[in-house]
N, C-alpha and C positions, 0 to 999 in steps of 0.2 A: 686724188693725185696732187702732190705738192709742187710748188714752183721753186722749191729750194730743198737741197739735200740737208741732212742733219749736220750740224757743226761737229768736227771741222769739215769745211767744204772743199778740200783739195781732192784731185788735182785741179788747178786753176783753169784748165782748158776744157772742162767738162761742159756738156750742153745742159743748161738748166731746164728741167721739165716745166711745163706750164699747167696751171690748174688753180689750186687753192693759193691765194696770194699771201704767202707766209710773211714776207717783209712788210708789205703794205697793210696787212691785217694785224700787225703786232702793236698793241697800244704803247709799249715801251719805246717804240720807234716813232710812230706817227700820231700818238695821242688819241684824241677823240675821233680823228679821221679814220681810225682803224675800222670803225663800223661801216664806213663807206666803201671799203675795199671790194672790188669786183674781180672774180676769177674768170678764166677763159679755158674751155675744154675743147681742144682741137678735134675731138672725136664726136662732138655734139653739133649738128648742123645749125641749130639756133644760136649756140654759143659762138660758133665761127662767124655767123652773120653779125652778132653783137661786136665781135672783134673787128670785123670789117668796118662797121659804123664808127667805132672808137678810133680806128686808124685814120679814117678820113677826117674826122673831127680834129684829131691830134695833129695831122699834117697841116691843117688849115689854121691852127692856133698855137703852134709850138714856138714860133719866133718870139724871142724876148720874154718867154714865160719864166717866172720864178717859182712856179708851183712844182716842187720836186716830186711830190707824190703823184701828181697828175702826169708828169713826164714818165715815171716808172710804170704807171698804168698803160700809157701809150706804148712803151717798149714791150710790155708783156702782151699787149694786143697784137703788135707786129709779129712777135714770135709765134703766138698761137695761130694767127692767120696763115703764116707761111706753112706751118705744120699741118694745118687743116686743109689747105688746098694743094700743097705739094711742091710749090716753088715760089721764088720771089716774084717772078713775072706774073704768075697767076694771082698772087696776093695783091699786087698793085692793081691788076685789072678788077679784082673783086672789090677792092676798096673804092675804086673809081675816082672821079675828080682829077686833081693834079698830083695824086700820090704816085711817086716814082719808085722804081726798083731800088735805087740807091738809098732813098729815105728809109724804106722798110728794112733793108739790109743793115744799115747803120744802127737803127734802134733795136732791131732783133738781137744784135750783138750785145747791146747794153743789157738786155734781159739775161743774156748768157754769161754775164760777169758773175764771179763768185758772190755768194750771199754776203760775205763780210764787207765787200766793197759796196754792194747795192744798199746795205744798211746805212752807210755813210751818205749815199745819195739821198735816201729817204729822210735822213736827219738834216740835210742841207749843208753838211760839212764838205761834200764833194759836189760840185755843180754838175747837173746832168750833161751839159755840153762838154765838160771835162771828161766825164765818164764815157761819152761817145768816142773820144780819142783814145782813152785808156783801153777800150774794148777792141781797138785795132791791133793790139799786140797779143801775144799768147803766153801761156804758162805763168810762171812766177813773175815774169816781167810786168804783168798786170798789177800784181801786188806792189812791186817795186815803185811803179809810177804812182799808184794810188796813195801809198804811205808817204812818198816824197811830197805829194800834193798837200797832205795833212801837215807834215812836219815843217815844210818850207814855204807854205802859202804860195805855191806856184799858180800862175795865171792860166787861163784856158789856152791862151796863145802859146805859153811856154810848154804846156802839156802837149799841145798839137805838134810842136816842133820835135819834142822828145819822142813822141810816139812815132813820128815819121822816120826819125833816125833809127830807132830800135827796129821798126818794121823793115828797114832797109838792110838790117843785119848787124848794126853796131851793138856792142855790148852795153847793157843798160847802166851798169855801174860807171863805165867810162864816159858814157853820154851825160850822166848826171854830174860827174866830176868836171867835165868840160865847162859846166855852168856853175862851178863852185858850190854844188849841192853835194854834201857828204852823204853817201849812201849808208843807211843804217843809223844815222844820228837822230836821237830823239831826247827830249828833255824829260826827266823823271823827278817828281817831288816825293820824298820819302818822309815817313814819320821821324821825329827827332832821334829816337832811340836807334832806329835802323840806320839812319844817316851817320850817326856818331860811330856805331859799331862797324859799318862798312868802311868808313875812312880809317878807323883804327886798324882793322885787319889788313887793308891794302898797304898801309904804311909798314906794319910789322913784317909782311910777306914781300915787301919791295915790289908790289904789283900795282897796276892801275885799277881803280875801282870798276872801270868798264869790264875788265877781265873777270873780276869776281862776279859781277852781275850776269855776264854772259854764261859763266860756268854754272851758276845757280839756275838760270833759265833753261840751259841744256837739260839739266836733271828734271826740272819741273815740267817742261814741255816734252820730255822724252825724245829729244832730237838725236 
């Protein structure tokens, strides 16, 4: 059983299965550490106990950690433990120590983020603590906040505030705009020949290059 559905991984609010660590075990994402990836099977009692041990260790060592892969493993363990024992409360009791229901809930939601976002967490381009706040929102709003983080170098504090406002019902685009973050803006570097031709066609057709790029992407992505 895989912990990720095949790409594309929409809808964004699906519950990610646990098992084979597809993101953490991908050498193109985590390099040599892919060999260290551990999966968790909520239907296997021994694996559930391993998840409980990992969750407790994770809870005791997560503050200030910069190990993105370790954080993702902890998130996967939280999700597997919850599914293995049936509830957040039972998971906290099984893990023991000072592990709280709130802790397990927050990190289990990180594991339920779409694969495309978790890959950026594994690469270190989205901080696990930022992912924890992105996971508080649902649907495509998760993608919106994640990609805004990449494009505009948003801090964890900024992401936390944005996630809170979106969770309270505010429109994600308006929320970003209030902070002078243009939703959908990204920089693209093109090969010289493509750049020259794009500018030429945009000028001839009296259109903005953005419109031509969006039109081409609509066709390519079959939107």
